[in-house]
C-alpha positions in Angstrom: 0.0 0.0 0.0 1.4 3.4 -1.0 1.6 6.4 1.3 -1.2 8.1 -0.7 -3.4 5.1 -0.1 -2.7 5.2 3.6 -3.4 8.9 3.8 -6.8 8.4 2.1 -8.0 6.4 5.1 -10.3 8.1 7.4 -13.7 9.8 7.1 -12.5 12.5 4.7 -10.8 10.0 2.4 -13.9 7.8 2.5 -16.1 10.7 1.4 -13.7 11.6 -1.4 -13.7 8.0 -2.6 -17.5 7.8 -2.5 -17.9 11.0 -4.4 -15.4 9.9 -7.0 -17.2 6.6 -7.4 -20.6 8.3 -7.7 -19.2 10.7 -10.3 -17.6 8.0 -12.3 -20.8 6.0 -12.2 -23.0 8.9 -13.2 -20.7 9.8 -16.1 -20.3 6.3 -17.4 -23.9 5.1 -17.3 -26.4 8.0 -17.1 -29.5 6.2 -18.5 -29.2 2.8 -16.9 -28.2 4.2 -13.5 -31.6 5.8 -12.9 -33.4 2.6 -13.8 -31.1 0.6 -11.6 -31.7 3.0 -8.6 -35.5 2.7 -9.1 -35.3 -1.0 -9.2 -33.2 -1.1 -6.0 -35.6 1.1 -4.1 -38.3 -1.5 -4.5 -36.3 -4.3 -3.0 -36.8 -5.5 0.6 -33.1 -6.0 1.4 -32.3 -2.3 0.9 -30.0 -2.0 3.9 -27.7 -4.8 2.6 -27.8 -3.2 -0.9 -26.8 0.2 0.5 -23.9 -1.4 2.3 -22.8 -3.2 -0.8 -23.3 -0.1 -3.0 -21.1 1.9 -0.6 -18.3 -0.8 -0.9 -18.6 -0.8 -4.6 -18.6 3.0 -4.9 -15.6 3.2 -2.6 -13.7 0.7 -4.7 -14.7 2.5 -7.9 -13.6 5.8 -6.3 -10.3 4.3 -5.3 -9.7 3.1 -8.8 -10.6 6.5 -10.3 -8.3 8.4 -7.9 -5.5 5.9 -8.4 -5.9 6.2 -12.2 -5.9 10.0 -12.3 -4.3 11.4 -9.1 -1.3 9.1 -8.5 1.8 9.7 -10.5 3.3 6.6 -12.0 6.6 5.4 -10.4 9.8 6.5 -12.0 11.1 4.1 -14.7 14.6 4.0 -13.2 13.2 3.3 -9.7 11.3 0.3 -11.1 14.4 -1.0 -12.8 16.4 -0.6 -9.6 13.8 -2.5 -7.6 13.8 -5.4 -10.1 17.6 -5.5 -9.9 17.5 -5.6 -6.1 14.9 -8.4 -6.2 17.1 -10.4 -8.5 20.1 -9.9 -6.3 18.1 -11.0 -3.2 16.9 -14.1 -5.0 20.5 -15.3 -5.6 
């Protein structure tokens, strides 16, 4: 787990992840999202669905933030880590 991921823990980080997940969901599937929400509201296990939706949105938000907010690791750093791993394996 990276430092950025560790810093995202907590209530503020959870809210950011949920909002990023909701935004991504709203932008990717505008028509079907409304129909899905209406169908979900009619179900009897709404509390379980809300908890599952929160987990899904958090995961989706984490993916969105990791995709756009995190800088990729430096190329030379990756090569150095691989070389150290090879040396440790010998």
